[in-house]
Steps between C-alpha positions, in 0.01 A plus 500: 500500500525438125870587504566254781306226319693561178831489684401160642383357169706188408549626144612846614747338740626274221536800268698691762734203545540458124582869453746487787678202340491609136575869550680758710176688562449600866199275563390526865430197717131422532317404821411156362863406435640265760869478590517179295373666183740785555800268513413225250330558169219254430500478118185283471313762704627807316502348148164654394620843613832483313364607157312786666823609667666474160234721344559765768875487438437525126272798559790691655713435190201602287473829689869561435462459125184712494681776689798478265263526203322799656836674546575456132770233513541266205389136506849364564562722802150434634543124461836509677349697789215248527741205516720680753196582713390138500844384608513763775159401636588129511860546609600308183370185671427311179808627318719368781342158458540513123871581524569226754302244299680590176840469666412157639310356205744576222832409658647157434492349848331245723158556653657572839745749350220676312310547825814642663544746215136609525549574869817704434421871518760585235373566148635273227514534124175319430316690768630833375400419142155388613443828687620712207299315237176490699530867598556598136206288386274647767584856403471429127167319530348759732615775264338310215176465695511871582458576129136395544454779752548557874184315602596189306849472647375573852244220473767266360730567796226417750387191309854361469583570864195312626523210256873442535489477877220245490650288221845538657381283790500195273845371608375493860197297392674254267834441672630402840763724662846436360666561837399461863530867587442831327192683371383210284526251786318739735218543250484124442290353223202717416175300481368488144155640600666805656712550187195457276307755706783752465528440125127545444508830688816609319356412159174676588683819595722480190205448266302790648789745477601376154146560378494847657827567316327388177736210434210271420385170646728287280820668614377506860441124499824448309692686770353268765594190303849629421567587863404152617714345226799715601455401866485134400820541297687651795365223726614229258844659471530522879408135542759401241779720636455488879230240559239734649407857581652781702395859562733600217313274259170668592659841439628391159156364413337834583735693273450251216121519537505880501709514184284260299191692610648817351598311185149371440332835576745677265417274204343698218 
């Protein structure tokens, strides 16, 4: 009876939908899910569950780095395995958005042409450079954090994964869709209360895990502030370049938030 009740809990259903969207994990359909929720993702409904889904995804990357450490690999190899595991679990969802956004934002073209470039599946120069630089920074920062010990870096991975997915929703809350179709248009504009709820949960998770990792309250709060600032920066850039948000913009925001979280936690 308890299992059935849990499977019908609105939050559990929202978490299952969030995991199914943000990862390649084989999340089963729950009895409480209707055909509508299976076909169309309701972001206002699942927003509070998104940082929890992020924490679970981060936990898998954390397990990878702990296993690599236990097997005696060096920090650089362990960090690379953790980043690769995260990308495998998510199907490089956010990295795809980052590459498309970089290709569209930094080319000299009209707004309409930028949106066409972002929709093109081919990888351009700016997108390629963005993927290389962010991957290198991720590996380097995680390797740096690993110098504080396996527990510290594992907690940092979980904190950053939860926080970045919550803060990365900011473009959906601040901006209208830049085009009439696509992931951003389907999601629509996220109500500010739903975004705020997600951010509070994401910051709460990040602070708890940062404290467990012995990063201290100051760096934990700093990571939250930096992530929100990075998301605002990506949102402002998107409004300037394409006049709104798309799914690619949200993906770019998540990567930016994750990176600044690592930067702040690695200070000192």
